[in-house]
N, C-alpha and C positions, 0 to 999 in steps of 0.2 A: 523458447517461445513462451509468451504469457498471454493468456486469455483474460480480458477484462470485460466483465459484464455488469450491468446495473441490476443489483439484487432488489433494490427498492428505491423509489424516488417519490417522496411525499410532497414535493414542491418546496418544503422547508429543509429537508434533509435527504441525503442520498448515500446509498451504500454501494460500493464497488466490490464485486466478488472477483477474486484473483485466482487463477489456476495456471500452474506451470512454474516457470523460472523468472524471478524478478531480476533481470540482468540485461546488460547491453542496452540496446535502443529502447527496450520496454520500460526502463527506468524513467526516461524523459517523457515517454508517452503517458505514463501514469501521473507524473508531475503535471503535465499539461491538462489532463482531465480533472485532476484535483483543483488546480488553479482556476480552471474555468468554472467549476462548481462553486468554489469559494467566492469568486467574483460576482456570482449571482446570489450571494449571501446565504448559501446553503450550508448546513452542518454536514461534514463529510466523515464517513467511516469506511474502513477497509475490512473485508472478511478475508482473512489469510489462510483459511482452512485448506485450500487447494494448492498452496505455494509449496514447491518441493525444494527450491534452492534460491538463495539471495546472494548476489555478488557484492563486492565492496561498495559500489555505487548505490546498489539497492538498499544496503544497510544504512548508508548515509541518508538516503531519502526517507526511510522509515523513521530514523531519529529526528530528522527535520520535521516530518509530519507530526511526531509526538510533541515537539516544541510548538507547533502551530495548532495544537489541540485537535488533530485528526485522529479519531480513535481507531484502534486496531484490535479486532476480535478474532478468536479461533486460531491463534498462532500456534503452530506445532512446536513441540519441544526441539525438534531438529533445527528449525529456523531460529528459535530463541538461542540455541547453542551457537549457531552461525553468527548471530549478532554479538554474542559474548566473545567469540574468538576474534572477531574483527577489532574489538575494543583493545586488545592486547598490543 
């Protein structure tokens, strides 16, 4: 399960706070929320402090978000390592 909450929304920028596992159906839910914010011309960032696990699809989404200039802050060393492991 993944809890997605709005940490801050200034009208021009929005930050989503994530808690739990970025896996399964939650990957597409996060993609949808980010796409919606981007369609409103908002800058999007993700606070990953509360993320405990990221599956293969979640890693792919985070990489895609990096390419789309969606910033990711407070990523734990564990999640960083998961992302490196999936690269192999």
